[in-house]
Every structure is written in structure tokens, then in C-alpha cells.
C-alpha positions as a Markdown table, in Angstrom:
| # | Residue | x | y | z |
|---|---|---|---|---|
| 1 | Ala | -13.1 | -17.2 | -5.5 |
| 2 | Ile | -12.3 | -14.3 | -7.6 |
| 3 | Tyr | -9.1 | -13.8 | -9.5 |
| 4 | Ala | -7.2 | -10.8 | -10.8 |
| 5 | Ile | -4.0 | -10.0 | -12.7 |
| 6 | Val | -2.1 | -6.8 | -12.1 |
| 7 | Thr | 1.0 | -6.2 | -14.1 |
| 8 | Asn | 3.4 | -3.3 | -14.9 |
| 9 | Gln | 3.9 | -3.1 | -18.7 |
| 10 | Gly | 6.5 | -0.4 | -19.1 |
| 11 | Gly | 7.6 | -2.1 | -22.4 |
| 12 | Ile | 4.5 | -1.0 | -24.3 |
| 13 | Pro | 5.1 | 0.1 | -27.1 |
| 14 | Lys | 8.9 | -0.4 | -27.0 |
| 15 | Tyr | 8.6 | -4.2 | -27.2 |
| 16 | Ile | 5.0 | -4.9 | -27.9 |
| 17 | Thr | 2.1 | -2.8 | -29.2 |
| 18 | Leu | -0.8 | -1.8 | -26.8 |
| 19 | Gln | -3.1 | -3.6 | -29.2 |
| 20 | Ala | -1.1 | -7.0 | -29.1 |
| 21 | Phe | -0.6 | -6.8 | -25.4 |
| 22 | Thr | -4.3 | -6.2 | -24.7 |
| 23 | Ala | -5.3 | -9.1 | -26.9 |
| 24 | Lys | -2.8 | -11.3 | -25.2 |
| 25 | Leu | -4.0 | -10.3 | -21.8 |
| 26 | Gln | -7.8 | -10.8 | -22.8 |
| 27 | Ser | -6.9 | -14.3 | -24.1 |
| 28 | Val | -5.3 | -15.2 | -20.7 |
| 29 | Val | -8.3 | -13.8 | -18.8 |
| 30 | Thr | -10.8 | -15.7 | -21.0 |
| 31 | Phe | -8.8 | -18.9 | -20.5 |
| 32 | Leu | -8.6 | -18.5 | -16.8 |
| 33 | Arg | -12.4 | -17.8 | -16.5 |
| 34 | Ile | -13.2 | -20.9 | -18.4 |
| 35 | Tyr | -10.5 | -23.1 | -16.5 |
| 36 | Leu | -11.2 | -21.7 | -13.1 |
| 37 | Gln | -14.8 | -21.3 | -13.6 |
| 38 | Ala | -14.7 | -18.2 | -11.7 |
| 39 | Pro | -14.7 | -14.3 | -12.3 |
| 40 | Val | -11.2 | -13.0 | -13.6 |
| 41 | Thr | -10.3 | -9.4 | -14.2 |
| 42 | Ala | -7.2 | -7.6 | -15.1 |
| 43 | Ala | -5.5 | -4.3 | -14.8 |
| 44 | Phe | -2.1 | -3.1 | -16.3 |
| 45 | Cys | -0.1 | 0.0 | -16.1 |
| 46 | Thr | 2.2 | 1.2 | -18.9 |
| 47 | Ser | 3.7 | 4.1 | -17.2 |
| 48 | Met | 7.3 | 4.1 | -16.2 |
| 49 | Asp | 6.8 | 7.0 | -13.7 |
| 50 | Glu | 7.3 | 5.6 | -10.1 |
| 51 | Asn | 4.9 | 8.3 | -8.9 |
| 52 | Asn | 2.1 | 7.0 | -11.1 |
| 53 | Pro | -0.7 | 5.7 | -8.7 |
| 54 | Cys | -1.1 | 2.6 | -10.9 |
| 55 | Arg | 2.6 | 1.7 | -11.1 |
| 56 | Lys | 3.5 | -1.1 | -8.7 |
| 57 | Pro | 4.4 | -0.8 | -5.9 |
| 58 | Asn | 1.7 | 1.8 | -5.7 |
| 59 | Pro | -1.8 | 0.2 | -5.2 |
| 60 | Gly | -3.8 | 1.9 | -7.9 |
| 61 | Met | -4.1 | -1.3 | -10.0 |
| 62 | Leu | -5.6 | -3.2 | -7.1 |
| 63 | Glu | -8.0 | -0.2 | -6.5 |
| 64 | Gln | -9.0 | -0.5 | -10.2 |
| 65 | Val | -9.7 | -4.2 | -9.7 |
| 66 | Val | -11.9 | -3.5 | -6.8 |
| 67 | Lys | -13.8 | -0.9 | -8.7 |
| 68 | Gln | -14.0 | -3.2 | -11.7 |
| 69 | Leu | -15.7 | -5.9 | -9.6 |
| 70 | Lys | -17.9 | -3.5 | -7.8 |
| 71 | Asn | -19.2 | -2.3 | -11.2 |
| 72 | Lys | -20.2 | -5.9 | -11.8 |
| 73 | Asn | -21.9 | -6.0 | -8.4 |
| 74 | Ile | -19.1 | -8.1 | -6.9 |
| 75 | Thr | -18.0 | -6.7 | -3.6 |
| 76 | Ile | -14.7 | -7.9 | -2.1 |
| 77 | Asp | -13.2 | -7.2 | 1.3 |
| 78 | Lys | -9.5 | -6.6 | 1.7 |
| 79 | Ser | -9.4 | -9.3 | 4.4 |
| 80 | Asp | -10.3 | -11.8 | 1.7 |
| 81 | Met | -7.6 | -10.7 | -0.6 |
| 82 | Val | -4.2 | -12.3 | -1.1 |
| 83 | Met | -1.6 | -11.1 | -3.9 |
| 84 | Leu | 0.6 | -13.7 | -5.4 |
| 85 | Gly | 3.7 | -12.5 | -7.0 |
| 86 | Asp | 7.3 | -13.1 | -8.2 |
| 87 | Ala | 8.8 | -9.7 | -7.2 |
| 88 | Ser | 9.2 | -10.3 | -3.4 |
| 89 | Gly | 12.6 | -8.9 | -2.7 |
| 90 | Lys | 14.1 | -12.3 | -2.2 |
| 91 | Glu | 17.6 | -13.3 | -3.4 |
| 92 | Gly | 17.3 | -13.6 | -7.3 |
| 93 | Asn | 14.2 | -11.5 | -7.6 |
| 94 | Phe | 14.5 | -8.4 | -9.7 |
| 95 | Asn | 12.8 | -6.2 | -7.0 |
| 96 | Asp | 10.1 | -6.4 | -4.4 |
| 97 | Ser | 7.3 | -4.3 | -6.0 |
| 98 | Asp | 4.6 | -7.1 | -5.9 |
| 99 | Lys | 5.2 | -7.5 | -2.1 |
| 100 | Lys | 5.2 | -3.8 | -1.5 |
| 101 | Thr | 2.0 | -3.4 | -3.6 |
| 102 | Ala | 0.3 | -5.7 | -1.3 |
| 103 | Glu | 1.6 | -4.0 | 1.8 |
| 104 | Asn | 0.7 | -0.6 | 0.3 |
| 105 | Phe | -3.0 | -1.8 | -0.3 |
| 106 | Gly | -3.1 | -3.6 | 3.0 |
| 107 | Ile | -3.6 | -7.2 | 2.0 |
| 108 | Asp | -1.5 | -10.3 | 2.4 |
| 109 | Tyr | 1.0 | -11.6 | 0.0 |
| 110 | Ile | 2.6 | -14.9 | -1.0 |
| 111 | Asp | 5.6 | -15.3 | -3.0 |
| 112 | Ile | 5.0 | -17.6 | -6.0 |
| 113 | Asp | 7.8 | -20.0 | -5.3 |
| 114 | Asp | 6.5 | -20.4 | -1.7 |
| 115 | Phe | 3.2 | -21.1 | -3.1 |
| 116 | Leu | 4.1 | -23.7 | -5.5 |
| 117 | Ser | 6.2 | -25.5 | -3.0 |
| 118 | Lys | 3.4 | -26.2 | -0.6 |
């Protein structure tokens, strides 16, 4: 298995510095690599522009992840990818950007609550 984190971070630098966020994300990635004993990569987007190709629900971050893995000689087929998220458009969700990102990239999607309840 291969794992990736993709996250919109429009609060940079308003709520957290880029340096602090990058350090926090790298710590999470390092922990997950050790815990999962598997490749883990991450991408984030600081833009608030809805037209930015990397801002979810646009698929740019997923494209970055595939490219990062390819640069490490790891090839992954979209049919083997699943996006797990909390922005599913369900009642109580802030939006559906995670679900739409998966749809726009052409991969399956699972809501985190559905995943955890199984």
C-alpha cells in the first residue's frame, strides 16, 4: 500500500507560518511511514483561488502525488487509488471538496465516518 495526504491550507500564513505547517506535515508523514511501514507522501495547496489547479476540488494535488511517486520509481494506477475524506457533502460537512476531488481525478471515494464505522 501507498499512502498520501492532500490538504487545502488557505490559512497559511494567516493562522500558521509556512515553515511551521511544513514541519508539522513532515512530522505526520514521518510518523505514518514508520507506523504503516509503507511509502507516504503529501501535497498541500495554500491558494484560496478556486481556479487554482491544486485547490480542491481540482485534482492538481493528486496529480502532484502521482508525479512524486513516479519520481521515486513508484507507479500507481488510478484503479488502485481511493480517496478518504471528511468533506463529502453530507449533512454537517463544511462542503464536498474531497468527494469532488476524487470524482474530478477519476478515483473512488470513501467518507471518513463511513470508513471508521465498518
